[in-house]
N, C-alpha and C positions, 0 to 999 in steps of 0.2 A: 497582761503586762507585768501585773504584780505576780500573778499566779507564776508565770516563765521565772521570775527571777527568785521565786520562792524555791521552786523547783530545785533550779540550780543552786541555790545555799544547803539548800539539804543534799542534794549529792556530794557538794564539795567535804562538809561535814559527818556525814556518814561512810564516804570514802567507799560508797556504792558502784556498782556498773556503771563506767559512763556509757555504755551501750545501751542501758535503759533508760539514761537521763534523754541523751539523744533521740530515741523513739519515741518518745514521752512528748517531745518538742516535736520533732515533724507531727505526731498526731495532732497535738495542739494545734500548730500552725497552720495543717491544713482544715482543720475547724473552722480557724477564725477566718482565713481568706474565704472559706464558702459563705460565711455569715455578715460579717462589716460588708457595710459599703457607706464609704465616705461623701456628704453632697455638701456643698457649699456655691455660692452666687457670687456672682460680680459685673459689676456694671459695662457695658461696652463704653468704649473709648475711652478705656483708661491707661496713664502712661504706661510704657513697656518696663517691667521689673513689678507691675504691681502687685503689690501684697494678695494673694490669695485666701489662703491657711496655714496655720504652722500642723503641718504632718506630726512630727513629734511629738507634739505635746496633746495632740488630738489622739495618736498611739499608744500614747506614754511609754514613747521609748527613750531611752538615753542617746544624747547625740553624738555618743562613740560607738554604738552600736549601729547608726545608719552607714557610717566610713565599715564598720568591719564587718558589716553584712553586704556592704557591696548595694546600699538601697539605691536604688534609680526608678525614673516615670518613662511608664511607654503607654504614649497616646496612641487611639482608636485612625486608623489613616496612616498614611504616608507623612504628614507634617504634624510636629511637634509644636502643642502650643505651648507646654507648660515647661517651666526648670524647676529640679528641687535640687536644694541646697544641704550638702551632707553636713554640713560645718554648723548651720543654723537649725536645719530640719524645716525652713521656711520654704512653701511652694508658692512660686511666682508665676506670671504672665512672660512669655520670653517677648511678645509685643503686642500693641495696642490692636484689640478685639473689635472686629465693624460686625454686627450681629447681623445687619442686611446681609453683609457678604460671605458669612460663615452660613447662616438659616435663611436663605431668600424668601423661601416660600411657608414657613411654618412660624405660627405663632409663638411658640415656646421655642429656646434654643439651647439646648444642653452640649456637652461635651463630655467625652465617657473618656478615663484614661485609668492602668492598673499602676502598681505600685509593686514595683520584685525587689524581693529578698531572695541572699544567696546565703548560704551556709545556716541554716537550712534553706530549703527553698520555700516563697510565702510567697502568693500573689492578694493583694489588698484594692479590688475594687473603689473607684472614686467618681462622681459627676460633676460636672462645676456649671452652673445654669448662669448665662450672659442674660442679664435685663437689658432689657431696650430702656433708652433714653429719646427724648425729643430732639432728633439730630436731624431732620428729614421734615421738608417742607410738603403740603400737598400741589402737586403738579399734574397742570393737564395737559393731555396728549398733543391737544388741541390749540392756540392761542387764541385762533378764532371759531367759532361754533357759527354756522349762515343756515338758518330755519325759513325756508320757502310757507309760508300759511295763507291761504286762501283769504282773501277778502270777507269771504262767506261766511265763516268758520266762526261756529256758534259758542256764547260763553260755555266755561265749562268744557271747552276742547282741551286735550292732553299732550303737551310734544314733549318726549323724552330729552334729554340732556347730557353730554360726554359727561363720565362721570373721572373723578380728579382719583391720581395713585399718589398712594402716601407708601413708602416703605417700613414707615414706623408700624408695630402694632399695639393693641389694646387702648388704652388711652390715649395713647400718644397719636392711633392713627385717625384717619379723617372720622368727622365728629360731625360736620356738619355745612350746610352751604346756605349762601344770603347772596340777596338780589335786589339791584339799586334802586331806587325810586321809578319808578312809572306808573303811567295812568292805565294801561291794558292788561300786563302778565302780575301773576303771584307765584310763586316758588312752593311746590307742595315737595316732601322728602318722605322717602321709603327705604326701605332693608329688603337686598334681596336674601336668599338662602344660603347665602356663602358669608352672610355676616355684613355684606359693602354696603355703602349706602348710597343711593342715588337721588338724581334732584330731575324734576319734572315742573314744566312752565306749565302754567293751567291761565285759559283766556277769560278776563274777568269783564272785557268789555270790547265789543265786536270793531274789528279792524274796518277801515275807510281807505283804500288806496288811495283815491283822491286828495285826501285830507292827508296820508300822510304815508310815504312810499315805504318807508324802514324806519325800524327802530335800534337805538343800539341799547345794550345793556350789560352792567358789568355782573357776572356771575363771580362769588367768594366763596374758594373751600376752605375751613378750619379745623384742625386737629384741637384733640384735646391736653397738648402737652401744657405743661406750667413755663415758662411763658406759650402761650398759644400761637402756632405757625399759621400760614394760610398762603394762598395761591387764587388768582383770580386769572378769568378767562373773559373776553367780551364775546357776548350772544349778540349776531348781529340779526335781525327779522325782516323779512324780503317778503313785502303783500302782494301776493300775484292775484290775478284777473280772477272772478270765478269760472271753477272745476265743481259740478256738481255731484260726483263720482268720486270717491275714496280706494283706492289699491283694498283688497279683501284675502287674507290668507287664507289658506285652506286652514291650517290648525296655529292656534297661540302658541305652544310648546311643542317643537321638535325633539325628540328625547335620540339617542343615538349613542351607542357601545360599539366601543372602537379598539382594535388591539394596539399596544405602543410600539408594533414593529411594522405600522401599516405602511407599503412605500409610499415614497412622493407622487401626487397625479393621483392618488384612491380617492375618488368620491365617497364624500361622507355620508352627505344630504342634498334633494334638493328641495329650496325653498320656492314656492309659487304664492305669487300676490295675482286675484284677477283685478282687471279694471274695464268694468261695459263699456266705458268714453270710447269716441272715437277719436284716429289721429294720433298727434300728439301727447295728448290728454288720455289714453287708453295704452300708451308703452311708459311701461314700469322697469326701473331698475335697480338694482341692490346694491345696498353699500352696509359695511358694521356700523353701528354705532353702540356706545357703551359695552365696547369688549376692550379689556386688556390689551397693552400693548404685546405681550408673551401670545396670547392667542392670536392676535393679527399676524403675527410671527409665524405660527403653526399652520395656520388654514387660511384657504386662498378662496374669495368670493369672486365669483364670475357677474359680474352686473349685470350684464345681458340676461343670461339663462338661472341666475340664483342656485346655481352648481356652488356647492362647497366643499373644498379637495383641501388633502393633505399637501401642504407645502415645508413641512421642517421635520424634523426626529421628535416624535412624540417619546417620553420617557413617563413612567409611571410613578417611576421614583422621584422625579421633580413634581409633577402636578396630577394628581390622580382626576378632578374633571377641570370640564373648561365648557363657561356659559357665552354665550355670546349673542348681542340683540342685530336682529337683521330689519332696516328700515328700506322699505319699498315706495319707491317716490314714482308718480306718474308724471307724464310731458307737464301737465299743470301745476306741481307743485304739490299736489296732498300726496302725504305719505301714512302708510302702516307699517306695524311693529308688529315680531314675533319673537321669541327666544328659541334657541338653541343651544340645548345641553350634552356637552359630549363625555361621556364616562370613558376614562381609557382604563382598558383590560391591562391587568399583569400580562407580561410575560416573560417566561426564562429567559431573558437576553444580557443578565449578567454571570459571569462565571464568578467560583470563587476563588476568594485571594488568600492567599496562603505566607504570611508574615513570619519571618524565622528568627523567634526571639533569642535562643541560646543555641551553640553548638557545640562539640566536641572532635575536632578534627582527626584525632589519632586516636585507634582501642587494640591496647594490647589483649594477644589471640589466645592468654589466660583468663580475660575478665569474665567474671562470673555470670550465669544468666539476669536479666532481668536490670541491666546495666543502661542507666540513662543515658541516651547517646545526643538527645538533641529537644529542644523545646520552641514548638510554635503556634502561633495561632489562625483559624480560618475565620473568612467576614464573606458573605453573601451578600447584596442588596435588594436581592428581591423580597419578596414574602411571602410567607403558606411554605408549601410544599416547593416553591421557588430557589425559597431561602434556605432549609433545611439541606444541611450537607451531611455527608460523612466521606470518611478519609481511608485507604487503603495503601499496598504497597504494590508496586507492580514485583512481578515475578517471583520467584520460590526461595527467599531471603529468609538468611538467619535475624528478620527483626519483625518486631509487632510495634504497632501504633495502638496509647491508652490513651483513651482517651481523659479529663481531669475535670475542668469544667469550665462555665465561657466559652465555651469554641475551643477551648485550649487543649494540644496534645501534645505526649510524649514518646518519642519513640526510642526505644527500648529494644537490647537482644533478647532473644530468646530462646539461643541455643548456643553451643560451646563454639569459640571462629578456630578456624584452621589455616595460617597464611598460606603453607601449602597447598592447600585447594583451591583458595582465593586470596590474593594479596589486597584487595582494594575492593571498595563495592562503591559504585553509583546507586546512589539509593533515588529511586523515583518515586516521589508522594504524588498521589495524584487524589484531590478534591473535588468530588462529586456532590452535587445537587439532587432535590428527588423532584424534579419538572417532569412533564410531560416529555421533552424532548430536553434530556438529559446536559446538564455543561458540565463543563471538569475543568480543572488547570493541573499544571503540573511544578513539582518542586524538586530540584536533583541536590541532593546531599551527599558529599561525598566525603568516604572514609576510610580509611588505609589500616592496613593492621600490621605487626611487626613481623622478621623470618627464619627456616632449617632447611637441612639440604637432603633428602631422601626419596629422590625421582627419577626413574633409569631413562634413559631416551625411548622416544616413541616415533615409531615410522608412521608415515601421515598415510604408507599403504600396507597393506599386509602382503600383498602380490605386486610386483610394478610389472607390465607388460609394455615392451618398449618395439617397436618395428626397425625392421634393417632391409632395405632393397639388395639383392644379390648384387656380385661383383662389386661391393664399395670399395672407395679407399681407404685404406689403415689410417689408424687414428682416427677415426669418423665419432664424431659426438652424435649419440641417438637419445639422449634423456639425462636426465639426474634423478636422485635418488634424494630422498629429505626426512631427517630427525630432527624434534624437536625436543627441549629438556624444560620441563617447567622450574629450575632452579635458577639461580644467579652468578653472575663471574663466570670463574672459570669451571665450576659445573656443571653449567650450560651450553660450553664449547664441546662439539659433537663433530670427533674423527670417523670414518669411513674407512672401510677396508674390506675385499672377499675373503668367503673363508673355506681354505682349501683343503678339499678332501682328498684323504687315502684312496691313491687308486686312481683318479680320475685323469685323464689326458690333458694336455694344455689347455688352459682357460684362452675363449677366446675375447674376452673382455677386459675392461679394467675399469677403478672407478678410484676418481679424483679424492683424497683423504678430507681434504677442506670445505666443498663444496657440494658433493655427491655427483660431479657429473660422470657418466661411463659414457666408455671411449669403445669401438672396435679396434683391434689389434690388428686383423688382418682381412684381407678379402674373403665372403662368403660365398658358396653356392648353394643355391636352392635345392638344386637336385643331390648334393648332398647331405645339409643339415639345414631342416627346416626350421628347428624351434630348440631351444636349450637353456636349462636354467642355471643357476646359479643362487649360493648365498650370500647375502650382504649383512656385516654385522655395524652397527654406532657404537661408538664407545665414548661416555661424555671423560671430562679431565679432571673427575673426584678424584677421592684417595681413601679407600680402591674404587677402581671404576667401576662405572655400571656400563652392562652393554643390551641391547637387543637386538635381533635379529630380523630380516626380510627377504623375501623371496622376487630373483629380480630372472625373469621371463622373456627369454628374446625372440620376437618370430622374425623370420626371413621372408621377403617378401618376394615374390616369382617375376625375372625380367624378362622381355623377351629376345632370348639368347641361343635360341634353337629352333632351325628351320625343321617346318612338315619334313615327316619322311614317307614314302610312298610305299605303302605293303603289296596292293595288288594295283597295276599287273606289275610282278616283277621288273627290276632297273636292268635286268639284261635283256638286248637287241635279243636274244631266242626264242623268246616268246611274245614279238611283237607282232605275229599274224594266228593267234589262236584264237579269234572271235569268230566264230560262223554266224552269219545271216542270209536267213531264206528271202530271194527275191521279192516273194509275193507279201511281205512282212508290212505289216498296217501298222498306221502312224502309232506312238508310244509304244512298240516293242521294246521288253527290257533286253538290251545287247549285253552289258558288262556291268560291273561296279569299281568304283575306284575308292579304293580303303588308305587313308594315308592317317598317322598318329603325329602329334606333336610331344615332346617330353617338357613342356611348361605346363602351365596348371591356367587356369579363369580362363579370361578372354584372350590369354598370349595362347591358348591351346586351341580355340575355337575357329574353324575350317571350313573354307569356303571352296566351293570347286566350280570352273568356268572353263569355257572353249576356248585355246586360244589358237589352235589351227587345224584346219579339217582339210581334207581333199574334195570334198563338197561342204560347203559351209553351213548349207539352209539339210544336210539330211540329218544329223545328227545334231540331240540337245543334252547338257545333262544337269542334273541337278544339284543347285548352289550348297544347299547343307547336306542331301543322302550320297552324291558322288554316283548318282545312278546314271548309267550312259544308255539313253532309249533313243528311237528313231524319232523325228520331228513330223515327219512325214511317210506315207508311204513310199517303198522302194521302187524304183522303176527301172525299163530295161535300157536306157541310157545312163544310169550310172557304172562308174567306174567297176568293175570289178574287185581291184585292190581299194579300201582306203585305209588313210594312217590319219593318225587322230594325236594329238596333244591337249592333253587337262593341264590347267594351271590350278595347283592348289595354293592356298593362300592362309595366313591366319591372320587374326583382328590385332596385335598387337602393335605398338609404335615404338619404332618403325614398324610393318611389317613385314614378314619372312616368308617365302615362295620357293614350291618346289613343281616337278612337271613331271608329267605319267606318261608316255608314251603308247599308245594301242594301235595294233597292225587288225582290220576286219576284214574276213573275205564274205564277199557275198555270191551265194553259190545256190545251185538248183538242188531239187531232190528232198526236199521238207512238203510232206504232204499236208493239206489245208485239217486233215483229222487232228494229226500229230500237235498242229498250232493252236487248234481249238481246245483241247484239251489241255495243254500245257498252260492255257493263259486261262481257262475257265475255272475246269476243273478243280477239285481241292487236291492237293496235295498226299494228303491220305489214303486218299480213294483205291482200293488194292485192284488195280490191271492186271497181276499178275505176281506169280512166283515170286520172277527177280525182286518187286518193288515191296513184296514185302520183306525179305532177306534182307535188305536193304535198310530197310526203316528199322528190325530189328538189333542190326550191326550201329545203327546209329544211335539208338538209345541206349546200348550198352556201353560205347564212346563215350556218348553227355554223362551219361550215370557215375562213372570212371574219374571221369574230370571233374565233375560238381564234387567228390568226394575229396579226390588230390585237393582242390582248392579250401573245403571246408577243412581239411589237415592243416594246411600251411596256415591259414590263418590262425588256426588255435596253437600254433606254434607260434606266430607273432606276438599274440598276446601272449604268452607264456614267458616268452621273452622281454617284452614289458615291461611285466610284472614285475621280473628280476631285479632289473634296473630302468629306474624311470629316468637318469641322467643319459643315457643310448637315446642318439637322433631316433626320431618316428619312423615308422615302415616309409619306406617308399618303391619307387620300382625302379628298374635300372634304365641308365640310358637309351638302352638298343629298345628300337620305335616296336617291335613288336613287345616291348613289356610294359609300355606307358600308357596310363589310364584316360591321357587326353585325347584330341581326334574322335572322328568319325569310327573306328574301332572299338570294340574293348577286349578286353583279354579275353573271353571266350563266346564263342557263337555257336550256335546250333543252327545246322545246315538241313535243309529242304530238298532233296535232290528226287528230281521226277525222270521217270524212263515207262516212255509209250513200250507195251507189247508188240514185240517182232520189229523192231528197228532198233540201229544202232543209237539213232538221235537221242541227245539228252539237254534238259534245262536245269539250272540248278540257279538258286536264288537265297539270299540270306532271310534268315527269321531274326528272332529277338537274342540281345546278346545277354549274356548272363555273368550277373556282375555279381562279386563275393560280399555278403555282408558283413560290414564291418562293425567289431562292437560299439557300443553307445558310446562309451568313454573315452575311444580314441581321440585325440584330438588330430583336426585337420589343421592341413596348413594354407596358407593365404589362398584365396582365390577358389579352393574346393569345398564342396558341399559332401558332408558323408551323408548316410541313411540306413536305420536298418530295416528298414520296409523294404528290400530287394527286388522285391515283384513285379510292385509300382515304377520302380525305375528299370527296370527292362524291360518292362511292356510298353512302356513310352517309346525306348530305343527301339524294341522291336517292331514298332508301328512305321516307324522311321525306314529299318531295312525294309521292310515287305515294300 
């Protein structure tokens, strides 16, 4: 203290740099706080506001400095037991201290505190030893002890007595026992390993039950206080008839190690005493004797089996070792004793405790790095590595923790702060111990950072995709766009608008300027427009305003608004009787194929075929998905020569739409068996004559020409797409022959077979040829595009076959 004022005086006289003086004072205070420890003592049961020490005098600090530096005292734990007066510098007890209540299981009772100074920061450690006074008398847990002693017990036999309990320690604790005058027993004193004194009755003269059945003795426990205190208990001796065998324990001492987190009812140890007597004399029962009340609460002894189980919550921090004496008594009153020593093992069952000492709630964003934000301490009640702690900050935050001394830590900034990036911090400090199963606790510190406006609106998505079903109602809301601004006040208010592009047609959507809701202005048709894109701009309310853009993509979903269209047979009645079937045709003979398409997409274009009406219902059948009309049985002579069939074509939309196709079939003679066998079994490519060869060559030329035309058309479409992305996606006309749905593709390859020497012919469909769409070309709802055309064509070709 003298050096402190000396330096201050020199600084004023020399007019030196105040910064240097302050730095010197800070270094001096930190060194002093780490080295000094104030030690005092105080007798327990002193009155409230009892004098403990003069802190100002012991530290050599003027009274004016105590108030100027905001000196205060901080006790360890949640309860503040002492008070420091800044006017007098005197440390007093806030209330009367009871050593037995504060330190119930310790011979020494020391209370720790710290004196905290500000301007500059300084911590000084201190401790107060609470001295014991003789304010408790020895107390026996049982006011009457009953001993059953066999009359044949030989002189010199020993009988342990219940020990008295004295909450005082040292010389004020239990020191001696005395026994009232009698002619049979004397008292022998002993001291256990834990320093507790116990008494045993020693038989001096043999008992005679016929002479005296009971003896009543007065046992007195005396402590060493001045004046001494004492407690008494009655010892009733019941003389029992002869029983020549006493129980014998397998061991004199049972040593057990038990973890403090052992659950209730867990078996600790099983003591066993054997008695060779028969009947009630050989039946042994077990009881506790010379066992403290706390141990009886924590452990339960089964009187019949000798099993000792956990009955309470063991706590290593409360008591590290328990010693119990078990008495085994047979039915004749003979007894034996053994000791059970239970060592409680420490388990990491106490999480670290964080105590916040000082906190700065608001930090300016221009605060330099290493600025102290908070001061806190960490305490763990466990021992060893279980009580060793470390602190960390959750997440990547511009703060760090610096340990000081005596489990105190400082929370500091370690980088420049920016309110535009983060306006406030909820700093979660985690304190974790070093136990095998590490426990931790958290303390949240809320720090606010002061404000500047320099942020543009940010959309939640770069591209918004919204769906609308065709034939929608006008002004239908289909979704909303959302943009946020990190600024505050009017600078964070966002307005929305569509970006008008020059040369574009009238837009089909509108955006609410306040909430970003998107509306469809007019009904849309999937067959005309399958998708379109517009740009949406978000503008904040700043001056000048800042803006950002996002893409809004609207995809039109198909609705089942188109009925199937039958391509074959033609709907006109002129072709109603064009199919010829020989009368000797077998079951499964291919008569014709009904081909239909649907302008819709997806499930709405999936077609199924069924025979709605027929002249002979059992003669023909139609493929459910292929539309192939075949004979269901062999043609008979009794079948009518003219057959009229109506095939119903239905899509899978909701509700489904349908169309019908009428076929006329003539049953004729004149088809040879050889021609029928060739047309059904022989491959179509087998050259049977010059005419077949010429037809195959012509068909190959036509197919090649068609394929070249399709490739050219796809190339032209792709070029148009590249020129303007805002144009509608490629689509097929509504005409049934141009639709990409249904059971008929845009192009087919036909296999035509002619038998040599006959005018009869048979014709069947092979695989369709699909044009390959570019991989990047978007597909409408319900469509699936694939660049691997061969696989798709092959699958459809198998169905056509």
